[in-house]
C-alpha positions as CSV (number, residue, x, y, z in Angstrom):
1,M,104.7,94.3,71.5
2,D,103.3,93.8,68.0
3,A,100.5,96.2,68.7
4,E,102.9,99.0,69.6
5,K,104.9,98.2,66.5
6,V,101.8,98.3,64.3
7,K,100.7,101.6,65.7
8,Q,104.2,103.0,65.3
9,T,104.4,101.8,61.7
10,S,101.0,103.3,60.9
11,D,102.2,106.7,62.2
12,E,105.4,106.5,60.1
13,T,103.4,105.6,57.1
14,K,101.1,108.6,57.5
15,S,104.1,110.8,58.0
16,N,105.7,109.6,54.8
17,E,102.6,110.1,52.8
18,N,102.3,113.6,54.1
19,N,105.9,114.4,53.3
20,P,106.7,113.1,49.8
21,N,110.0,115.0,49.7
22,D,111.3,112.7,52.5
23,K,110.9,109.6,50.4
24,Q,114.1,107.8,49.4
25,P,114.5,107.4,45.6
26,E,114.2,103.8,44.6
27,I,117.1,102.2,42.5
28,P,115.9,101.5,39.0
29,D,115.9,97.9,37.9
30,A,118.9,97.1,35.7
31,S,116.9,94.7,33.6
32,L,114.8,97.6,32.2
33,P,115.9,99.5,29.1
34,L,117.6,102.8,29.9
35,K,115.7,106.0,29.2
36,D,117.2,108.7,27.2
37,E,118.0,112.1,28.7
38,A,115.0,113.7,27.3
39,E,112.7,111.1,28.9
40,I,114.5,111.4,32.2
41,N,114.7,115.2,32.3
42,P,111.9,116.5,30.0
43,S,112.3,120.1,29.0
44,P,110.1,122.5,30.9
45,S,109.2,124.1,27.6
46,A,107.8,120.9,26.1
47,N,104.2,121.4,24.9
48,E,102.1,118.6,26.5
49,N,98.5,118.0,25.8
50,E,96.4,118.9,28.8
51,S,94.2,115.8,28.5
52,E,97.3,113.5,28.3
53,S,98.7,115.1,31.4
54,A,95.5,114.7,33.3
55,E,95.3,111.1,32.2
56,K,98.9,110.4,33.2
57,D,98.3,112.0,36.7
58,N,95.3,109.8,37.2
59,I,97.2,106.7,36.3
60,L,100.1,107.6,38.5
61,E,97.7,108.0,41.4
62,K,96.5,104.4,41.1
63,L,98.3,101.1,41.8
64,L,99.7,99.6,38.6
65,V,99.6,95.8,38.3
66,E,102.2,93.9,36.3
67,D,102.7,90.2,36.7
68,G,100.6,90.2,39.9
69,V,102.9,92.8,41.7
70,I,101.6,96.1,43.1
71,K,103.7,99.1,42.1
72,R,103.6,102.6,43.5
73,K,103.8,105.9,41.6
74,D,107.6,106.1,41.7
75,D,107.9,102.6,40.3
76,A,105.7,103.6,37.4
77,D,107.8,106.7,36.7
78,A,110.9,104.5,36.6
79,D,109.5,102.1,34.0
80,D,107.6,104.6,32.0
81,G,110.2,105.0,29.3
82,A,110.8,101.3,28.9
83,K,107.2,100.6,28.4
84,T,106.4,103.4,25.9
85,D,107.0,101.3,22.8
86,D,105.1,98.3,24.2
87,V,102.1,100.5,25.0
88,K,102.0,101.9,21.5
89,E,102.2,98.5,19.9
90,G,99.5,97.1,22.2
91,D,97.0,99.9,22.2
92,E,94.4,97.8,20.7
93,E,94.9,95.0,23.2
94,A,94.9,97.5,26.1
95,A,91.6,98.8,24.9
96,V,90.1,95.4,24.8
97,V,91.4,94.7,28.4
98,E,90.1,98.0,29.6
99,D,86.7,97.3,28.2
100,S,86.5,93.8,29.9
101,S,85.1,93.6,33.4
102,P,87.1,91.0,35.6
103,L,85.2,88.9,38.1
104,P,85.5,90.0,41.7
105,P,88.2,88.1,43.6
106,D,87.1,85.2,45.9
107,L,87.8,85.8,49.6
108,D,88.7,82.1,50.2
109,K,91.2,82.1,47.4
110,V,92.7,85.4,48.4
111,S,93.0,84.1,51.9
112,E,95.0,81.2,50.7
113,E,97.3,83.6,48.8
114,I,97.6,85.7,52.0
115,D,98.6,82.7,54.1
116,Q,101.3,81.8,51.5
117,F,102.6,85.4,51.6
118,I,102.7,85.4,55.4
119,S,104.6,82.1,55.3
120,D,107.1,83.6,52.8
121,L,107.7,86.6,55.0
122,T,108.0,84.5,58.1
123,N,110.8,82.4,56.5
124,L,112.8,85.6,55.7
125,K,115.2,87.0,58.2
126,G,114.7,90.7,58.6
127,D,118.4,91.4,59.4
128,D,119.8,89.5,56.5
129,D,121.1,91.8,53.8
130,E,121.1,89.0,51.2
131,S,117.5,88.2,51.9
132,K,115.5,90.9,50.2
133,P,111.8,91.0,51.0
134,P,109.5,90.3,48.0
135,D,107.2,92.9,46.5
136,V,103.8,93.1,48.0
137,P,101.4,91.0,45.9
138,V,98.1,92.3,44.7
139,C,96.2,89.9,46.9
140,V,97.1,92.1,49.9
141,E,95.1,95.0,48.7
142,Q,92.4,92.7,47.5
143,F,92.2,91.1,50.9
144,A,92.1,94.4,52.7
145,V,89.2,95.6,50.5
146,L,87.2,92.4,50.9
147,V,87.6,92.4,54.7
148,E,86.6,96.0,55.0
149,A,83.6,95.3,52.9
150,K,82.6,92.5,55.2
151,I,83.1,94.7,58.3
152,E,81.0,97.4,56.6
153,G,78.2,94.8,56.2
154,Y,78.3,94.1,59.9
155,D,78.9,97.6,61.2
156,G,77.5,99.9,58.6
157,G,75.3,102.7,59.7
158,D,72.2,102.1,61.7
159,A,71.6,98.6,60.4
160,S,74.6,97.1,62.3
161,I,74.5,93.4,63.0
162,K,75.1,92.3,66.6
163,W,77.5,89.4,67.3
164,G,74.7,87.2,68.7
165,Q,72.8,87.5,65.4
166,L,75.6,86.0,63.4
167,P,75.4,82.3,62.6
168,Q,78.1,80.4,64.5
169,E,79.9,79.4,61.3
170,E,80.0,82.9,60.0
171,A,81.2,84.3,63.4
172,T,84.0,81.7,63.4
173,S,84.9,82.6,59.8
174,F,85.1,86.3,60.7
175,L,87.4,85.7,63.6
176,D,89.6,83.6,61.4
177,I,89.7,86.5,58.9
178,V,90.6,88.9,61.7
179,D,93.3,86.6,63.0
180,R,94.7,86.4,59.4
181,I,94.8,90.1,58.9
182,S,96.4,90.5,62.3
183,K,99.1,88.0,61.4
184,L,99.5,89.7,58.0
185,L,100.1,93.1,59.7
186,T,102.6,91.6,62.1
187,S,104.5,90.0,59.2
188,L,104.5,93.2,57.2
189,C,105.7,95.3,60.1
190,K,108.9,93.2,60.3
191,F,109.9,95.0,57.2
192,S,108.5,98.4,58.0
193,S,111.8,100.0,57.0
194,E,111.1,99.0,53.4
195,Y,109.3,101.9,51.7
196,K,107.4,99.7,49.3
197,Y,105.7,98.1,52.4
198,A,104.5,101.4,53.9
199,Y,101.3,101.7,51.9
200,S,100.3,98.1,52.5
201,I,101.0,98.4,56.2
202,S,98.9,101.5,56.4
203,C,96.1,99.9,54.5
204,V,96.0,96.7,56.5
205,D,96.4,98.5,59.7
206,G,93.3,100.6,59.0
207,V,91.2,97.6,58.2
208,L,92.5,95.9,61.4
209,Q,91.6,98.9,63.5
210,R,88.1,98.9,62.0
211,A,87.7,95.2,62.8
212,M,89.0,95.7,66.3
213,S,86.6,98.6,66.9
214,Y,83.7,96.4,65.9
215,I,84.8,93.4,68.0
216,E,85.5,95.7,71.0
217,E,82.0,97.1,70.9
218,E,80.4,93.7,70.6
219,Y,82.7,92.4,73.4
220,K,81.6,95.3,75.6
221,S,77.9,94.8,74.7
222,I,78.0,91.1,75.7
223,L,79.9,91.8,78.9
224,Y,77.4,94.3,80.1
225,D,74.5,91.9,79.3
226,Y,75.0,90.0,82.6
227,K,72.4,88.8,85.1
228,I,72.6,89.0,88.8
229,N,71.8,85.7,90.5
230,P,68.3,86.3,92.0
231,D,69.1,83.9,94.9
232,S,72.2,85.9,96.1
233,D,70.3,88.2,98.4
234,I,70.6,88.9,102.1
235,N,68.1,86.2,103.0
236,N,70.3,83.5,101.6
237,A,73.5,85.1,102.8
238,D,75.1,83.7,105.9
239,T,74.0,86.4,108.3
240,S,71.7,84.0,110.1
241,S,74.7,82.1,111.3
242,A,75.4,84.8,113.8
243,K,74.2,84.1,117.3
244,P,70.9,85.7,118.5
245,H,71.4,88.5,120.9
246,K,67.9,88.9,122.2
247,E,65.7,86.5,124.2
248,A,63.6,84.2,122.0
249,A,61.7,81.0,122.4
250,N,63.7,77.8,122.2
251,S,61.6,76.5,119.3
252,S,62.2,79.7,117.3
253,S,65.9,79.5,118.0
254,S,66.0,75.9,116.9
255,E,64.2,76.6,113.7
256,A,66.4,79.6,113.0
257,N,69.5,77.5,113.5
258,Q,68.2,74.8,111.1
259,D,67.4,77.4,108.5
260,A,70.9,78.9,109.0
261,E,72.5,75.6,108.4
262,K,70.5,75.0,105.2
263,D,71.3,78.5,103.9
264,S,75.0,78.1,104.8
265,A,75.2,74.8,103.0
266,A,73.4,76.1,100.0
267,E,75.7,79.1,99.8
268,S,79.0,77.3,100.3
269,K,78.7,75.5,97.0
270,P,77.4,77.3,93.9
271,S,75.0,75.3,91.7
272,E,76.3,73.8,88.5
273,E,73.7,75.7,86.5
274,N,75.3,79.0,87.6
275,K,78.9,78.0,87.0
276,F,79.8,81.5,85.9
277,P,78.4,84.7,87.5
278,G,75.8,86.2,85.2
279,Y,76.7,84.3,81.9
280,S,75.9,81.0,80.3
281,E,78.7,78.7,79.2
282,E,78.0,79.6,75.5
283,I,78.4,83.3,76.2
284,V,81.6,82.7,78.1
285,A,83.0,80.7,75.2
286,T,82.1,83.7,72.9
287,L,83.8,86.1,75.3
288,N,86.9,83.9,75.2
289,K,87.0,84.1,71.4
290,L,86.5,87.8,71.3
291,S,89.1,88.5,74.0
292,K,91.6,86.3,72.2
293,A,91.0,88.3,68.9
294,L,91.4,91.6,70.7
295,V,94.6,90.6,72.4
296,A,96.0,89.2,69.1
297,G,95.0,92.4,67.3
298,G,97.0,94.6,69.7
299,Y,94.0,95.7,71.7
300,E,95.0,94.0,75.0
301,T,94.8,97.3,77.0
302,E,91.3,98.0,75.6
303,C,90.2,94.4,76.3
304,R,91.4,94.5,79.9
305,Q,89.7,97.9,80.5
306,V,86.4,96.9,79.1
307,Y,86.3,93.6,81.0
308,F,87.4,95.2,84.3
309,I,84.8,98.0,84.2
310,A,82.0,95.7,83.2
311,R,82.8,93.2,86.0
312,R,83.4,95.8,88.6
313,K,79.9,97.2,87.9
314,A,78.5,93.7,88.2
315,L,80.2,93.1,91.5
316,E,79.0,96.4,92.9
317,E,75.5,95.6,91.9
318,S,75.8,92.2,93.6
319,L,77.0,93.9,96.8
320,H,74.1,96.3,96.6
321,K,71.6,93.5,96.1
322,L,73.1,91.7,99.2
323,G,72.2,94.9,101.2
324,F,75.7,96.3,101.6
325,E,76.3,100.0,100.9
326,K,79.6,101.7,100.6
327,Y,80.1,104.1,103.5
328,S,83.0,106.3,104.5
329,I,84.5,106.2,108.0
330,D,82.8,109.4,108.9
331,D,79.4,108.0,107.7
332,V,79.9,105.0,110.0
333,Q,80.8,107.1,112.9
334,K,77.7,109.2,112.6
335,M,75.2,106.3,112.4
336,N,73.0,105.5,115.3
337,W,73.4,102.0,116.6
338,D,70.1,100.6,115.2
339,S,71.1,101.6,111.7
340,L,74.7,100.4,112.2
341,E,73.5,97.1,113.5
342,R,71.6,96.5,110.3
343,E,74.5,97.5,108.2
344,I,76.8,95.1,110.2
345,A,74.4,92.2,109.6
346,A,74.4,93.1,105.9
347,W,78.2,93.3,105.9
348,I,78.6,89.9,107.5
349,G,76.3,88.3,104.9
350,T,78.0,90.1,102.0
351,F,81.5,89.3,103.3
352,R,80.8,85.6,103.7
353,H,79.0,85.4,100.3
354,C,81.9,87.0,98.6
355,T,84.5,84.8,100.1
356,N,82.5,81.6,99.8
357,V,80.8,82.1,96.4
358,L,81.3,85.3,94.6
359,F,85.1,85.6,94.3
360,S,85.5,81.9,93.5
361,S,83.0,82.3,90.6
362,E,84.6,85.5,89.5
363,R,88.0,83.7,89.3
364,K,86.5,80.9,87.2
365,L,85.0,83.5,84.8
366,A,88.2,85.3,84.4
367,D,90.1,82.1,83.8
368,A,87.6,81.0,81.2
369,V,87.4,84.3,79.3
370,F,91.2,84.6,79.2
371,A,92.0,80.9,79.0
372,D,94.8,81.6,76.6
373,Q,96.2,84.5,78.6
374,P,96.4,83.3,82.3
375,S,98.5,86.3,83.3
376,I,95.8,88.6,82.1
377,A,93.1,86.6,84.0
378,E,95.1,86.8,87.2
379,T,95.8,90.5,86.9
380,I,92.2,91.4,86.3
381,F,90.9,89.2,89.0
382,S,93.5,90.6,91.4
383,N,92.4,94.1,90.7
384,L,88.7,93.4,90.9
385,S,88.8,91.3,94.1
386,R,91.3,93.5,95.8
387,G,89.1,96.6,95.3
388,M,86.1,94.8,96.7
389,M,88.0,93.4,99.7
390,I,89.6,96.7,100.7
391,Q,86.1,98.2,100.6
392,L,84.7,95.5,102.9
393,L,87.7,95.6,105.3
394,N,87.4,99.4,105.5
395,F,83.9,99.0,106.9
396,A,85.1,96.6,109.6
397,E,87.9,99.1,110.4
398,A,85.4,101.9,110.7
399,V,83.1,99.9,113.0
400,S,86.0,99.2,115.4
401,M,86.5,102.9,115.7
402,T,83.0,103.7,116.8
403,K,82.1,104.6,120.4
404,R,82.2,101.5,122.6
405,A,79.1,100.3,124.3
406,A,78.0,97.0,125.9
407,E,75.3,96.4,123.3
408,K,77.9,96.5,120.5
409,L,79.9,93.5,121.9
410,F,78.0,90.8,120.1
411,K,78.1,92.4,116.6
412,F,81.8,93.1,117.2
413,L,82.2,89.4,117.9
414,D,80.4,88.5,114.8
415,I,82.7,90.7,112.7
416,Y,85.7,89.3,114.6
417,E,84.8,85.7,113.9
418,T,84.1,86.5,110.2
419,L,87.6,88.0,109.8
420,R,89.2,85.2,111.8
421,D,87.6,82.6,109.6
422,F,88.5,84.5,106.5
423,V,92.3,84.7,107.0
424,P,93.0,81.0,106.4
425,L,91.1,81.1,103.2
426,V,93.0,84.0,101.6
427,D,95.7,81.9,100.0
428,T,93.1,79.6,98.4
429,I,91.0,82.4,97.0
430,F,93.3,85.3,96.0
431,P,96.6,85.5,94.1
432,A,99.8,85.4,96.0
433,S,100.7,88.9,94.8
434,Y,98.5,90.5,97.3
435,A,97.3,87.7,99.6
436,D,99.7,88.7,102.3
437,E,98.4,92.3,102.1
438,L,94.8,91.1,102.6
439,K,95.8,88.9,105.5
440,A,97.6,91.8,107.2
441,E,94.6,94.1,106.7
442,A,92.1,91.5,108.1
443,T,94.4,90.7,111.0
444,L,94.8,94.4,111.8
445,S,91.0,95.0,111.8
446,R,90.4,92.0,113.9
447,G,93.0,93.1,116.4
448,R,91.3,96.5,116.8
449,L,88.0,94.8,117.3
450,G,89.5,92.6,119.9
451,E,90.8,95.6,121.8
452,S,87.4,97.3,121.6
453,M,85.8,94.1,123.1
454,V,88.2,94.0,126.0
455,S,87.4,97.7,126.7
456,I,83.7,96.9,126.5
457,F,84.1,94.2,129.1
458,S,86.1,96.5,131.3
459,E,83.4,99.2,131.0
460,L,80.8,96.6,132.0
461,E,82.7,95.8,135.2
462,N,82.9,99.5,135.9
463,S,79.2,100.1,135.3
464,I,78.3,97.3,137.8
465,Q,80.7,98.7,140.4
466,G,79.4,102.2,139.8
467,D,75.7,101.4,139.8
468,S,74.6,103.3,143.0
469,N,70.8,103.3,142.5
470,K,69.4,103.4,146.0
471,T,65.7,102.8,145.1
472,P,64.8,99.3,146.2
473,V,62.9,97.1,143.9
474,P,59.2,96.7,145.2
475,G,58.5,93.4,146.8
476,G,62.1,92.2,146.8
477,A,61.8,91.1,143.1
478,V,64.8,90.4,140.9
479,H,66.7,93.6,140.2
480,P,66.8,94.8,136.6
481,L,70.6,94.9,136.8
482,T,70.7,91.2,137.7
483,R,68.4,90.4,134.7
484,Y,70.5,92.5,132.3
485,I,73.9,91.1,133.5
486,M,72.9,87.5,133.5
487,N,71.2,87.6,130.1
488,Y,74.3,89.5,128.8
489,L,76.7,86.9,130.3
490,K,74.6,84.1,128.9
491,Y,75.1,85.3,125.4
492,V,78.7,86.2,126.1
493,A,79.4,82.6,127.2
494,E,78.1,81.4,123.8
495,Y,81.2,83.1,122.3
496,R,83.5,81.5,124.9
497,D,86.1,80.2,122.4
498,T,86.3,83.5,120.6
499,L,86.5,85.5,123.7
500,E,89.1,83.2,125.1
501,Q,91.2,84.0,122.0
502,V,90.5,87.7,122.3
503,F,91.5,88.0,126.0
504,R,94.5,85.7,125.5
505,E,95.8,87.8,122.6
506,H,95.2,91.0,124.7
507,Q,97.1,89.5,127.6
508,M,100.0,88.7,125.4
509,I,100.0,92.3,124.0
510,E,99.9,93.7,127.5
511,R,102.8,91.5,128.7
512,A,104.8,92.3,125.6
513,D,104.3,96.0,126.2
514,S,105.0,95.9,129.9
515,N,108.3,96.6,131.5
516,T,107.7,94.6,134.6
517,G,109.5,91.5,133.5
518,S,106.5,89.2,133.3
519,D,106.6,85.6,132.3
520,F,105.6,86.4,128.7
521,D,108.7,86.4,126.5
522,C,108.0,88.6,123.5
523,Q,111.0,87.0,121.8
524,N,109.6,83.5,122.3
525,P,105.8,83.7,122.2
526,Q,105.5,80.0,121.6
527,G,107.3,79.3,124.8
528,A,105.0,81.7,126.6
529,Q,102.0,79.9,125.3
530,N,103.4,76.6,126.4
531,N,104.0,78.0,129.9
532,Q,100.3,79.1,130.0
533,Q,99.2,75.6,129.0
534,D,101.3,74.1,131.7
535,T,99.6,76.2,134.4
536,S,96.2,76.2,132.8
537,S,94.9,73.5,135.1
538,N,95.7,75.6,138.2
539,K,95.0,79.0,136.9
540,P,91.8,80.3,135.2
541,S,92.1,81.7,131.7
542,P,91.9,85.5,131.2
543,F,88.3,85.3,130.1
544,E,87.3,83.1,133.0
545,T,89.0,85.6,135.3
546,H,86.9,88.4,133.9
547,M,83.6,86.4,134.1
548,I,84.3,85.6,137.8
549,K,85.1,89.2,138.4
550,V,81.8,90.3,136.9
551,M,79.8,87.8,139.0
552,D,81.7,88.9,142.2
553,L,80.9,92.6,141.4
554,L,77.3,91.8,140.8
555,D,77.1,89.9,144.2
556,A,78.7,92.8,146.0
557,N,76.3,95.3,144.3
558,L,73.2,93.2,145.3
559,E,74.4,93.0,148.9
560,G,74.6,96.7,149.0
561,K,71.2,97.2,147.4
562,S,69.7,94.7,149.9
563,R,70.5,97.1,152.8
564,F,68.2,99.7,151.3
565,Y,65.2,97.6,152.6
566,K,64.1,98.5,156.1
567,D,62.5,95.1,156.7
568,T,65.3,92.5,157.2
569,S,63.0,89.7,156.0
570,L,62.3,91.6,152.8
571,S,66.1,92.1,152.4
572,T,66.6,88.3,152.5
573,I,63.7,87.7,150.1
574,F,65.5,90.1,147.7
575,M,68.8,88.2,148.0
576,M,67.0,84.9,147.5
577,N,65.2,86.1,144.4
578,N,68.4,87.4,142.8
579,G,70.5,84.5,143.9
580,R,68.0,82.0,142.6
581,Y,67.7,83.9,139.3
582,I,71.5,83.8,138.9
583,L,71.7,80.1,139.7
584,Q,68.9,79.3,137.3
585,K,70.6,81.2,134.5
586,I,73.9,79.5,135.1
587,K,72.3,76.1,135.3
588,G,70.4,76.7,132.1
589,S,73.5,77.6,130.2
590,P,76.1,74.9,129.8
591,E,78.7,77.4,128.5
592,I,78.5,79.8,131.5
593,N,78.1,76.8,133.9
594,S,81.4,75.3,132.7
595,L,83.0,78.8,132.9
596,M,82.0,79.4,136.5
597,G,82.7,75.8,137.7
598,D,81.1,73.5,140.2
599,Q,82.8,75.0,143.1
600,W,81.4,78.4,142.4
601,Y,78.0,77.0,141.9
602,R,78.1,75.1,145.2
603,K,79.2,78.2,147.0
604,R,76.3,80.3,145.6
605,S,73.8,77.5,146.4
606,S,75.0,77.4,150.0
607,D,74.6,81.2,150.2
608,L,71.0,80.8,149.0
609,R,70.2,78.3,151.7
610,Q,71.6,80.6,154.2
611,Y,69.3,83.4,153.1
612,H,66.4,81.0,153.4
613,K,67.4,80.2,157.0
614,N,67.8,83.9,157.8
615,Y,64.3,84.6,156.4
616,Q,62.7,81.9,158.5
617,R,64.4,83.0,161.6
618,E,63.6,86.7,161.1
619,T,60.0,86.2,160.2
620,W,58.6,82.9,161.5
621,G,61.0,82.5,164.4
622,K,59.4,85.5,166.1
623,L,55.9,84.1,165.4
624,L,56.7,80.8,166.9
625,H,58.0,82.5,170.0
626,C,54.3,83.3,170.7
627,L,53.6,79.6,170.9
628,N,56.2,79.0,173.6
629,Y,55.0,77.0,176.5
630,E,57.3,78.7,179.0
631,G,55.4,80.6,181.7
632,L,52.0,79.2,180.9
633,N,51.8,76.7,183.7
634,V,51.9,78.0,187.2
635,N,51.5,75.5,190.0
636,G,50.0,73.0,187.6
637,K,47.4,75.4,186.3
638,V,47.3,77.3,183.0
639,N,47.9,81.0,183.4
640,K,44.9,82.3,181.4
641,P,46.0,86.0,181.1
642,I,49.4,84.9,179.6
643,L,47.7,82.4,177.4
644,K,45.3,85.0,176.1
645,E,48.2,87.4,175.4
646,R,50.0,84.6,173.5
647,F,47.1,83.9,171.3
648,K,46.5,87.6,170.7
649,S,50.1,88.2,169.8
650,F,50.1,85.2,167.4
651,N,47.0,86.4,165.7
652,T,48.2,90.0,165.4
653,M,51.7,89.0,164.1
654,F,50.3,86.4,161.7
655,D,47.8,88.9,160.3
656,E,50.6,91.4,159.7
657,I,52.9,88.8,158.1
658,H,50.1,87.7,155.8
659,K,49.1,91.3,154.9
660,T,52.7,92.3,154.2
661,Q,54.3,89.3,152.6
662,S,51.4,88.4,150.3
663,T,52.5,91.6,148.4
664,W,56.1,90.4,148.2
665,V,57.3,88.9,145.0
666,I,59.0,85.5,144.4
667,S,58.9,85.1,140.6
668,D,60.5,81.6,140.6
669,E,57.7,79.2,141.1
670,Q,59.9,76.5,142.5
671,L,61.4,78.9,145.1
672,Q,58.0,80.1,146.0
673,S,56.7,76.6,146.5
674,E,59.8,75.6,148.6
675,L,59.3,78.6,150.8
676,R,55.7,78.0,151.4
677,V,56.3,74.3,152.2
678,S,59.1,75.1,154.6
679,I,56.9,77.8,156.4
680,S,54.0,75.3,156.6
681,N,56.3,72.6,158.0
682,M,57.7,75.0,160.5
683,V,54.5,76.8,161.7
684,I,51.5,74.4,161.3
685,P,52.7,71.5,163.4
686,A,53.7,73.9,166.2
687,Y,50.4,75.8,166.1
688,R,48.4,72.5,165.9
689,S,50.2,71.2,169.0
690,F,49.8,74.5,170.9
691,L,46.1,74.7,169.9
692,G,45.4,71.2,170.9
693,R,47.0,71.6,174.3
694,F,45.4,75.0,175.4
695,S,42.2,75.4,173.4
696,Q,40.2,73.7,176.1
697,T,41.3,76.3,178.6
698,F,38.9,78.8,177.1
699,T,35.1,78.6,177.6
700,A,33.5,77.3,174.5
701,G,31.7,79.9,172.4
702,R,32.5,83.5,172.4
703,Q,35.7,83.4,174.4
704,T,37.1,80.7,172.1
705,E,36.3,82.6,169.0
706,K,37.9,85.7,170.4
707,Y,41.3,84.2,171.1
708,V,41.4,81.2,168.8
709,K,41.1,83.0,165.5
710,Y,42.7,80.4,163.2
711,Q,42.5,76.7,162.8
712,P,45.5,74.9,161.3
713,E,43.8,74.6,157.9
714,D,43.3,78.4,158.0
715,I,47.0,78.9,158.7
716,E,47.9,76.7,155.7
717,T,45.6,78.6,153.4
718,H,47.0,81.9,154.4
719,I,50.6,80.7,153.9
720,D,49.7,79.6,150.4
721,E,48.7,83.2,149.7
722,L,52.2,84.6,150.5
723,F,54.5,86.0,147.8
724,D,51.8,86.6,145.2
725,G,52.6,90.2,144.7
726,N,52.6,91.7,141.1
727,T,55.9,92.4,139.5
728,T,56.3,96.1,138.4
729,P,57.0,96.7,134.8
730,W,60.3,98.4,135.5
731,G,61.5,95.2,137.1
732,R,61.4,93.3,133.8
733,K,64.2,94.5,131.7
734,K,65.5,92.4,128.9
735,L,68.6,92.6,126.8
């Protein structure tokens, strides 16, 4: 590279100046008059005037100018003898010239001469022996001095001028000058083996380094003066697209979904005003010019480093503003679930914002700043985005390694879906050099989350099967386990497509790992998928199988808990309450309803009707037995003692039923109404008929009041008071 060559030449130049004995003697010009021996080898005993010696040394330390050509000390020594006579004859003219003060050279004119000199050097072939490089013209030193003076005016002491303070025309002119001195140094370095070029190379190189130092500092200052988009916070990130995992009003959920759609739409497309992250288009244009100057001046490494560090800092600040913090795997493992749940929500929003907005904008910025060096832009963006993505993927990996629990399933699903949706976008966002690596990392993390979710489902099944709480729920109300499982499955069903994918992938892995010769061909997975599709109409999917298993386990558990009630009627009320709650939850969720299927729903509805019949038989069938006509008529006359006993038995039993079952609980108003109506239809007509037939048997007055305690209207009123018991707080558990 030119930069390396420049630096090498500079080092060689400094070495040569420090070791004058190593210099090669220059061949004298044949056109000059020969010096006599005394001039070439002066006698050591010659008596020289001290003032003349000092003056000579001073002259030899300076550059001599003759016909517009710079000569070094050795050149002056070689021509000293030839010029002795001319100097003596022209003493008066020299004195006049020395006394005159020449006007300072014009930078524009010197620049034109430099351009011509560069052109002349470019046309020479460095390896051609016949093509001897010209002497260095005086304009080279003049140009170096003028440029250094200009830099000193910008970067001199405390009163330095910032790049943004320069008028545009002056800034453009300065960059042109820097470009010219860079090209000059490159041209000179082609002939670095020529000793007469060494001083000029060193001089020009020093000025260029001074210019590069100033540009680098201004470049760094502009890069660090970025602004984080105030709208890119966690409220506008796409976290709200995750499904709610707690019960909420339908209106609130609807509003939240609408807000999520608006936020997602706003985020998926950055506004034209913020085309570049943190900079205006004018600033980006300036950064492009400065980066181009740094690269051309041999400062590509420094340019890359300054840009990378500044943008990495900006990206880290953006992640922090989005709410995402960098945690180690150990930190994640030690977090309690409430804290980790908040961090996961922040991670999802940050991840989606990065992949939808941030990385795309960062890529545009790098392409614009390094428009003339696309390879640099790609390398820098690759390093920046790769570091951020590995940091984000490490968090997902750490979450998948945490202790498994049922409440974590939904956040795991949110992360899983985020990673799943990210993989197809990798090739469009990131360079091909590491796109495959990112896809592999994301797929690996997603796979581990999938295994964790399958395990969580299995643990849910085990927890239902192992729930052996023998304390009956007061009043036969809906059991907390039923509420928890049905609410849980309702939200699980909302992730049906994702869980179908999770369980299918898990099934494939299990079959591939098994040695039982299953129908899954690990050498031909596509064929195995086709086979599954062929049998899908007859066989439920793996996820459906697990859902049905959970419901069957819940039914079995509730059957067992119903036996803890000593009253058979209350046992059937308990099964009706829980059965009705389950059916209502399934009916209210299209996702879980389609999962369980019509056949399953009809079967459970039939079971519920059977519980209803069992309740009526156990409770009201015994009561109606008191109104039986059998044995009341003997020889055409009413047997009063038996009739009295029947009325007494009815009154006593009805009072007991009313007293007991008015404290029982039926929380579903429709079921409560249906039961009351069915009881009324069963009891009141029979009682009215019995009363109408035998009430006249008793003597009006006290005897009638003693045995006929209730009128049909009283019976109906008391029936409407059944199942009004209060639900105990522990019976109302939500997700």
